[in-house]
N, C-alpha and C positions, 0 to 999 in steps of 0.2 A: 883750309882755315876760313876760303869762304862760305865755305859750306854753315860750319861750328857761324861765324858771325853772323851766316843766313836764321838759325836757332836763333840767336840771341835776340834778331830784328822782328823777329817771329814772334816771341815772348814781350820785347817792350814793346809795341804795338799791340798786342791784344792784352797785357795785362798791365802795365805802364811799371810794369817790376826794376829798380836800381840798379838793383846788382846786376841783369840785363844788358843791361845800358852801359855797367859800369865796365861787363866781361865783351862788351862791345867794343868799347874806348881803350879795353888793353888789347882786345887781336888784331887793332887798326893799322897799331904798325909793326906787327909782326909781319899779316899781312903783305905789307909795301914790301919789307926784307926777301920778305920769302919769292913772293912775285918779282922782284927785282934778280935775285938769283937765280929765278929760273927762268929770266929773260935775256937774262946772261950767259947758260950754259945752252941754250937755246941756240943762242947769233953765234958761239964758240962753236955748234956742234954745227952749222951748216959753212960754216968754214970746210968744214969736208967735207961738204957737200959740193963744193965748189963756189955759194953763192952766201952773201955778204945779208943782207934785209931780203928776203925772197917771195916778204906776202905770205908768209907760210900761215894758217892759217891759225895752225895751234899757238902761239907766237900773238895773234892777232889778238883773238885771245885773249893768252894774259897780261899784252897789255891792257885792255880795258878792265880787265882783273885790276889791277895794279892801278889804275885810274879814278875806278871803281871805291875802292882803297882811300887813296887820297883823298878822293870826294867828299866820303864818310867825315875823316878826319878835318876836311878843312870847311864843311860843314857846321862840325859839334864849333873852329876855332871862330869862324863869324857875326853864327849867331848868337845874338845874346841872353834871349831868355832859352837856360838848361831845359827844359822841359821838353821847349820847341825846337833845342838841337839835335834830342836826343831821338826826337820822333823822325825829322828830319833825313839825318842818318840809316832809321833803323828802315826808311820807307828803301833811301836811294840801295841799300842793302840789298833788302827784300826783292826788289826790280832788279840787281844785276848778277839777283840765283838765276836769271834765270841766265843765264852765260856757266853757266856751270856745266849743265849737260853739254852745251855745243865740245866745251871745252874736253871733251872726252872722245865726241864724237866728230868731228873736225878730218878726223883720219880715214874714217869711211864716207865722208858726204864729200867730200871732196878729195883731188886726186892733185895734192902738195907735193912736200918736199919727204915729210914721213911716209916708212911702212906702214900699209894695208892692216889691220889685227889680225893675228892668227886664227888660224881657223875654226876652233876649240880650243874650250876652253881646257889650261895643261898640254894640248897637243902643239906636238910643231908642224908648221905647215907642208913641212917635207915629210914628214906621218901620218897625213890626210890623208895623202894618194897612196893608191896600192902600191905593191909593191912588184916590181917585173919577175918573170917568173922566163 
């Protein structure tokens, strides 16, 4: 969702297209719901790990995405000039787009509650080891 929002934000900043700004305005509430759902399921799965909020890197990055979506919605509602509001929300989303690769790479960067990525694409870590003879 945030990647689509970042694409709309880039078009909004570059070309000032009203359709891209309207798409960004429509994506933001759906992104908030998706982020809340991701946080909810992440917190529920942490219960299985024996922690309620372990400051897991993925959950923190997802919380940042939620705040960015909510911030984009808030900027549009508190700014009186619609053109400035669209531009401010688009710039916020573009700055927040730096968080997208962080959500994916947090498992490999920090030792958190999540497991590390698999050894190879399409291969199980158990199959990447040679068979005993």
